[in-house]
matplotlib code that plots the C-alpha trace (Angstrom):
import matplotlib.pyplot as plt

x = [33.1, 35.5, 39.1, 40.7, 43.2, 43.0, 45.7, 49.1, 48.9, 51.0, 53.9, 52.8, 55.9, 57.7, 60.9, 64.0, 62.1, 63.7, 61.4, 62.0, 60.3, 57.0, 57.3, 57.6, 54.5, 52.6, 53.6, 52.7, 49.2, 48.5, 49.8, 47.3, 44.4, 45.3, 46.1, 42.8, 41.1, 42.4, 43.4, 39.8, 39.4, 41.1, 39.7, 36.0, 35.5, 36.8, 34.5, 31.6, 32.3, 32.8, 29.9, 27.5, 27.7, 25.2, 26.5, 25.2, 26.8, 30.3, 30.0, 29.3, 32.4, 34.2, 31.6, 30.8, 34.6, 34.8, 31.6, 32.5, 36.1, 35.1, 32.4, 34.2, 37.6, 36.9, 35.2, 38.3, 40.7, 38.7, 38.3, 42.0, 42.5, 40.0, 40.5, 44.1, 46.1, 46.9, 43.5, 41.8, 44.4, 44.3, 40.5, 40.7, 43.5, 41.2, 38.2, 40.2, 42.0, 38.9, 36.8, 39.6, 39.3, 35.5, 35.7, 38.2, 36.0, 32.7, 30.4, 27.8, 27.5, 25.8, 28.8, 31.3, 29.7, 29.1, 32.8, 33.9, 31.9, 33.5, 36.9, 36.1, 35.5, 38.9, 40.7, 39.5, 41.2, 44.3, 44.4, 44.1, 46.3, 49.0, 49.8, 49.4, 52.0, 54.5, 54.0, 54.3, 57.5, 59.2, 57.7, 61.1, 62.8, 61.3, 63.7, 63.0, 59.3, 59.7, 61.7, 59.2, 56.2, 57.7, 58.1, 54.6, 53.2, 55.1, 54.2, 50.6, 50.3, 52.2, 49.8, 47.1, 49.2, 50.7, 47.2, 46.5, 49.7, 49.0, 45.5, 46.3, 49.1, 47.3, 44.1, 45.8, 48.2, 46.2, 42.6, 40.8, 40.1, 43.8, 43.3, 41.5, 43.3, 46.7, 45.7, 45.4, 49.1, 50.0, 47.3, 48.2, 51.7, 50.9, 48.7, 51.5, 53.7, 51.3, 50.8, 54.5, 55.5, 52.9, 52.1, 48.6, 46.8, 46.8, 43.7, 42.6, 41.0, 38.0, 37.1, 36.6, 33.4, 32.8, 30.8, 28.1, 26.0, 29.1, 30.2, 26.8, 26.5, 30.1, 29.8, 26.5, 27.5, 30.8, 29.0, 26.1, 28.9, 30.8, 27.7, 26.3, 29.9, 30.4, 26.9, 27.1, 29.5, 26.8, 23.5, 24.5, 24.6, 20.9, 19.7, 17.2, 19.1, 22.4, 21.0, 19.3, 22.4, 24.5, 21.9, 21.6, 25.5, 25.5, 22.8, 24.4, 27.9, 26.3, 24.6, 27.8, 29.7, 26.9, 27.0, 30.8, 30.8, 28.6, 30.1, 32.1, 34.0, 33.9, 34.8, 36.6, 38.0, 37.5, 40.2, 42.8, 42.4, 44.5, 47.5, 49.9, 49.4, 46.4, 43.8, 45.8, 47.3, 43.9, 42.6, 45.7, 45.1, 41.5, 42.7, 45.7, 43.4, 41.2, 44.3, 46.0, 42.9, 41.6, 45.0, 45.3, 41.6, 42.0, 45.3, 43.9, 40.6, 42.3, 44.9, 42.3, 39.3, 40.6, 44.1, 43.5, 45.8, 45.0, 45.0, 48.5, 49.9, 48.0, 49.4, 52.9, 52.5, 51.6, 54.4, 57.0, 54.4, 54.3, 58.2, 58.4, 56.0, 58.0, 61.3, 60.5, 60.8, 64.6, 65.1, 63.5, 63.0, 66.2, 65.3, 61.7, 62.9, 64.9, 61.7, 62.8, 59.5, 59.7, 58.0, 58.5, 54.8, 54.0, 56.6, 55.4, 51.8, 52.9, 55.0, 52.0, 49.8, 52.1, 52.1, 48.4, 48.0, 50.3, 48.1, 45.3, 46.5, 47.2, 46.9, 44.7, 47.8, 50.4, 54.1, 54.6, 57.9, 56.9, 53.1, 52.6, 55.9, 57.1, 53.9, 53.4, 56.9, 55.9, 52.8, 54.2, 57.3, 55.2, 52.6, 55.2, 56.6, 53.2, 52.3, 55.4, 54.8, 51.1, 51.7, 54.3, 52.2, 49.4, 51.7, 54.3, 54.1, 51.1, 51.3, 50.9, 47.4, 46.1, 47.9, 44.7, 42.4, 45.0, 45.4, 41.6, 41.1, 43.9, 42.9, 39.2, 40.0, 42.3, 39.6, 36.8, 39.0, 39.7, 36.2, 35.1, 38.0, 37.2, 33.3, 34.0, 36.4, 34.2, 31.1, 33.1, 34.5, 31.2, 29.4, 32.3, 32.5, 28.7, 28.7, 31.5, 29.2, 30.5, 33.6, 34.3, 33.8, 37.6, 37.9, 34.8, 36.1, 39.5, 37.9, 36.2, 39.4, 41.2, 38.7, 38.9, 42.8, 42.4, 40.1, 42.6, 45.4, 43.4, 42.9, 46.7, 47.2, 44.6, 47.0, 49.7, 47.6, 46.6, 50.1, 51.1, 49.3, 51.8, 54.6, 52.7, 51.8]
y = [-48.7, -45.7, -46.8, -43.2, -42.9, -39.8, -37.3, -37.9, -36.1, -33.3, -33.7, -35.2, -34.9, -31.7, -31.3, -32.4, -34.6, -38.0, -40.8, -43.1, -40.5, -40.7, -44.5, -44.6, -42.4, -44.5, -47.8, -46.5, -45.3, -48.7, -50.4, -48.5, -49.7, -53.3, -53.3, -51.7, -54.5, -57.1, -55.0, -55.0, -58.8, -59.7, -56.4, -57.3, -59.1, -56.0, -53.7, -55.8, -55.8, -51.9, -50.9, -53.8, -54.7, -57.3, -60.0, -58.5, -55.2, -56.9, -58.4, -54.9, -53.4, -55.4, -55.4, -51.7, -51.0, -53.8, -52.7, -49.1, -50.1, -52.5, -50.4, -47.2, -48.6, -47.8, -44.5, -43.4, -44.4, -42.6, -39.4, -39.3, -39.5, -36.6, -34.1, -34.6, -37.1, -34.6, -33.2, -36.6, -38.2, -35.4, -35.7, -39.6, -39.1, -36.5, -38.9, -41.8, -39.9, -38.2, -41.3, -43.2, -40.4, -40.7, -44.5, -44.4, -42.1, -43.9, -44.5, -46.7, -48.8, -46.3, -43.9, -46.8, -48.3, -45.0, -44.2, -47.5, -47.0, -43.6, -45.1, -47.6, -44.6, -43.0, -46.4, -46.9, -43.6, -44.6, -48.1, -46.9, -43.8, -45.4, -47.7, -44.9, -42.8, -45.7, -45.9, -42.2, -41.8, -44.6, -44.2, -43.2, -46.5, -50.0, -51.6, -48.9, -49.4, -53.2, -52.7, -50.1, -52.2, -55.2, -53.3, -51.9, -55.4, -57.0, -54.4, -54.4, -58.2, -58.3, -55.8, -58.5, -60.3, -57.1, -56.1, -59.1, -58.6, -54.8, -55.5, -58.1, -56.0, -52.7, -54.2, -56.0, -53.0, -49.9, -50.8, -51.5, -47.7, -47.5, -49.8, -46.9, -44.0, -45.3, -44.2, -40.4, -39.3, -41.6, -40.0, -36.5, -36.9, -38.3, -35.3, -33.0, -35.1, -35.1, -31.2, -30.9, -33.5, -33.5, -30.7, -29.2, -30.3, -27.9, -26.2, -27.9, -25.8, -28.1, -30.1, -33.8, -35.2, -38.1, -41.0, -40.7, -43.6, -46.0, -44.7, -45.5, -48.9, -49.9, -48.7, -50.4, -53.6, -54.0, -53.2, -55.7, -58.4, -57.7, -57.6, -60.9, -62.6, -61.3, -62.1, -65.7, -66.6, -66.5, -66.4, -69.2, -69.1, -70.1, -67.1, -64.9, -61.9, -63.3, -64.8, -61.5, -59.5, -61.7, -61.7, -57.8, -57.6, -59.7, -57.5, -54.3, -55.3, -56.4, -53.1, -51.3, -53.0, -52.1, -48.5, -48.4, -49.6, -46.8, -44.0, -41.1, -40.8, -44.3, -44.8, -48.0, -47.8, -51.6, -51.4, -51.3, -55.1, -55.3, -54.3, -57.3, -59.4, -57.4, -60.1, -63.0, -60.5, -59.5, -63.1, -64.0, -61.0, -62.4, -65.8, -64.4, -62.2, -65.1, -67.3, -64.6, -63.3, -66.9, -68.0, -65.0, -65.5, -69.2, -68.9, -66.3, -68.2, -71.6, -70.3, -68.3, -70.5, -74.1, -73.9, -71.3, -68.5, -64.9, -61.9, -60.9, -64.4, -64.9, -61.7, -62.6, -66.1, -64.6, -62.2, -64.6, -65.1, -61.3, -61.1, -63.9, -62.1, -58.9, -60.7, -62.1, -58.6, -58.7, -62.2, -61.7, -58.1, -57.9, -60.9, -59.7, -56.3, -57.7, -59.5, -62.9, -64.2, -67.7, -70.3, -68.2, -67.7, -71.2, -72.5, -69.9, -71.1, -74.8, -73.8, -72.0, -74.9, -77.3, -75.0, -74.8, -78.7, -79.0, -76.8, -78.9, -81.6, -79.4, -81.2, -80.0, -79.1, -78.1, -77.6, -74.1, -74.5, -77.7, -77.4, -73.7, -71.8, -74.2, -74.1, -70.4, -69.7, -71.8, -70.0, -66.6, -67.3, -68.8, -66.1, -63.5, -64.8, -64.9, -61.3, -59.8, -61.5, -60.6, -57.0, -56.6, -58.3, -55.8, -52.7, -53.6, -51.5, -49.5, -45.8, -43.0, -42.1, -45.5, -45.8, -45.0, -47.3, -50.2, -49.6, -49.5, -52.7, -54.6, -53.4, -54.3, -57.8, -58.5, -57.1, -59.0, -62.1, -61.7, -61.2, -64.3, -66.5, -65.6, -66.3, -69.6, -71.0, -69.6, -71.5, -74.6, -74.5, -73.9, -76.6, -79.3, -78.3, -78.5, -82.0, -83.3, -85.3, -86.8, -84.5, -81.8, -78.2, -77.5, -80.8, -79.9, -76.4, -77.9, -80.3, -77.5, -75.6, -78.5, -78.8, -75.0, -75.1, -77.8, -75.6, -72.8, -74.9, -75.8, -72.1, -71.6, -74.3, -72.4, -69.4, -71.5, -72.5, -69.0, -67.8, -70.2, -67.5, -64.8, -66.6, -66.3, -62.6]
z = [-89.1, -88.7, -89.2, -89.1, -86.3, -84.0, -84.3, -82.5, -79.1, -78.0, -75.6, -72.3, -70.2, -69.0, -70.9, -69.1, -66.8, -66.3, -67.7, -64.7, -62.5, -64.5, -64.6, -60.8, -60.4, -62.8, -61.1, -57.7, -58.9, -60.5, -57.4, -55.3, -57.4, -57.2, -53.6, -52.8, -54.5, -52.0, -48.8, -47.4, -47.6, -44.3, -42.7, -43.3, -40.0, -38.0, -40.1, -39.3, -35.5, -35.6, -37.9, -37.4, -41.2, -42.4, -44.5, -47.8, -46.9, -46.2, -49.7, -51.2, -49.6, -52.3, -54.9, -55.0, -55.6, -58.3, -60.0, -60.7, -61.5, -64.1, -65.5, -66.0, -67.4, -71.2, -70.4, -68.3, -71.0, -73.7, -71.4, -71.2, -74.9, -75.4, -72.6, -71.8, -69.4, -66.7, -65.9, -66.1, -64.0, -61.5, -61.2, -60.8, -58.0, -56.3, -56.3, -55.2, -52.3, -51.0, -51.2, -49.3, -46.6, -46.4, -46.2, -43.4, -41.4, -42.2, -39.2, -41.0, -44.1, -46.5, -46.4, -46.5, -49.6, -51.3, -50.7, -52.1, -55.3, -55.8, -55.0, -58.0, -60.3, -59.5, -59.7, -63.2, -64.2, -62.4, -63.9, -67.5, -67.1, -65.4, -68.4, -70.8, -68.8, -69.0, -72.7, -73.2, -71.1, -73.0, -76.5, -77.9, -77.0, -77.4, -75.0, -72.3, -72.8, -72.3, -69.1, -67.7, -68.7, -67.1, -63.8, -64.1, -64.7, -61.9, -59.2, -60.6, -60.1, -56.8, -55.4, -55.0, -52.6, -50.8, -50.3, -48.2, -46.4, -45.7, -44.8, -42.1, -40.6, -40.5, -39.2, -36.3, -35.6, -35.9, -37.1, -40.2, -41.0, -41.8, -44.8, -46.3, -44.8, -45.9, -49.6, -48.5, -48.2, -51.2, -53.3, -52.2, -53.1, -56.6, -57.2, -56.6, -58.7, -61.7, -61.5, -61.6, -64.0, -66.8, -69.2, -69.6, -72.6, -75.4, -76.7, -79.7, -82.5, -82.5, -79.4, -80.0, -79.0, -76.6, -77.9, -75.3, -76.6, -76.8, -73.3, -71.7, -73.3, -72.4, -68.8, -68.2, -70.1, -68.1, -64.9, -65.5, -66.4, -63.2, -61.0, -62.4, -61.9, -58.5, -57.2, -58.6, -55.9, -53.1, -55.1, -57.5, -61.3, -61.5, -59.6, -61.7, -60.8, -61.8, -65.2, -65.9, -65.3, -67.4, -70.3, -70.1, -70.2, -73.5, -75.0, -73.9, -75.3, -78.7, -78.9, -78.1, -80.9, -83.3, -82.3, -82.5, -86.0, -87.1, -84.9, -86.5, -83.1, -81.6, -77.9, -79.1, -82.6, -83.6, -86.3, -83.3, -82.9, -86.1, -84.0, -83.6, -80.5, -79.3, -79.6, -78.2, -75.6, -74.3, -74.1, -72.1, -69.9, -69.2, -68.4, -66.4, -64.3, -63.4, -62.4, -60.3, -58.5, -57.9, -56.4, -54.0, -52.9, -52.4, -50.6, -48.2, -47.6, -47.1, -44.6, -42.7, -42.6, -43.0, -41.5, -38.8, -39.6, -38.3, -40.6, -39.8, -40.2, -43.5, -45.0, -44.0, -45.4, -48.8, -48.9, -50.6, -53.5, -54.0, -54.0, -56.5, -58.8, -58.7, -58.8, -62.3, -63.7, -62.9, -64.3, -67.7, -68.4, -70.5, -72.5, -73.2, -74.0, -76.9, -78.1, -77.0, -75.7, -77.1, -74.9, -71.7, -70.9, -71.7, -69.2, -66.8, -67.0, -66.5, -63.4, -62.0, -62.7, -60.9, -57.8, -57.8, -58.1, -55.2, -53.2, -54.2, -51.8, -48.9, -45.6, -42.8, -40.6, -43.2, -42.8, -44.0, -45.8, -47.7, -48.1, -48.5, -49.4, -52.1, -54.1, -53.5, -55.1, -58.2, -58.5, -58.1, -60.3, -63.1, -63.1, -63.1, -66.4, -67.9, -66.8, -68.3, -71.6, -71.8, -70.9, -73.5, -76.2, -75.8, -75.7, -78.3, -81.5, -80.3, -81.6, -79.1, -80.2, -79.4, -75.9, -73.9, -75.8, -75.6, -71.8, -71.3, -73.2, -71.4, -67.9, -68.6, -69.7, -66.7, -64.3, -65.8, -65.7, -62.0, -61.1, -63.1, -61.6, -58.0, -58.6, -60.2, -57.6, -54.8, -56.2, -56.7, -53.2, -51.7, -53.6, -52.9, -49.2, -48.6, -50.2, -48.0, -45.6, -42.4, -42.4, -39.8, -40.7, -41.5, -43.4, -45.5, -46.1, -47.2, -49.7, -51.3, -51.7, -53.0, -55.9, -56.4, -56.5, -59.2, -61.3, -61.0, -62.1, -65.2, -66.0, -65.6, -68.3, -70.5, -70.0, -71.6, -74.5, -75.2, -74.9, -77.8, -80.0, -78.9, -80.7, -83.9, -83.3]

ax = plt.figure().add_subplot(projection="3d")
ax.plot(x, y, z, "-o")
ax.set_aspect("equal")
plt.show()
């Protein structure tokens, strides 16, 4: 196994440029990626009516994006290390923006699904590059890095809820196509900002080689894992295709580790896991991704399908949770910047679990202030505390040459956790709902969602247990 670190990269930011401007661009880029993962959920019925999408095609509007996003994370992170942040980020923004334009003008399922898959590739670049930019812009000041990473994490996580809000408002106000087209002006502005604010990479005397066997194995392994997990929600965990995909993912990932141990230029330098907090931080990212994605999915589905809210009302109902997630940055950023993590993520996980358990007894005709807003604020505030701690754990003490790799690992862990969390709670909700004999349709749906909220609360408690390892790290 190669343990030699790559050389320290050349300067990335244009001299004299305020660091906060680069941090702002990075946060917006990452926010777009997360929003696009949830913004289409409430727009699917409108897409189905307009384009005549079959049920399987509706699922693939979501899965095509998640599949390429999860599969290309590590490759995108390593490409930025080898070929320069600016050109890789510009290509990622171009892919994401043009694919959003194509999806917004699609007249049928083939173009829409192809555009969503290309969007996922561009999103993988944005997700990994955005964290790297934040780390590069603040590498000189640990406290500035902590504050910037807390902002990045808060907006990144609040994007799940804001995506539902934006999707509902845009779909009802101007139509579903604008859930795609809204990315175009933002992407164009970011491309101009990157071209102006980042320096072009220096020509090295000897070009570094990309570990193509490792890149292929990691991309196929992650894609197989994401596909198997996402398909399990409607095919079932015992389906041959699902089982075959998961087995293939395990085999491909094992081969990937074997290749990386012997590679002179590994895609993932395995010795990086010796960095303090990286292992516990990535496990926490996995559990956190599952909790956050499952919470947003369940709240959206419960309010629309069991309670009877429309897309706009569902989005507005979820807005306080997004605000609570972002507000935690202001409350605890200073404390975390000074390294005072303590039991903060543990208490946050317990708070979120309490809110999810509260939602697990949601009545069929809830009072919004008592039955929905109260537990949502608990969930949002609690997960906000965990998110900041997990993000700082995986980035604290990381040298500049490892920034891209660490970013790729953290984003991959969170994305896989999100896919796994949604698949598990969707499967449980469907099974319990179908078994609720003698109940009406809405009551059966609500029974399934109650069980799924209970499972999500248990996952949140798991986050708290994993977070205990951060104190030791």
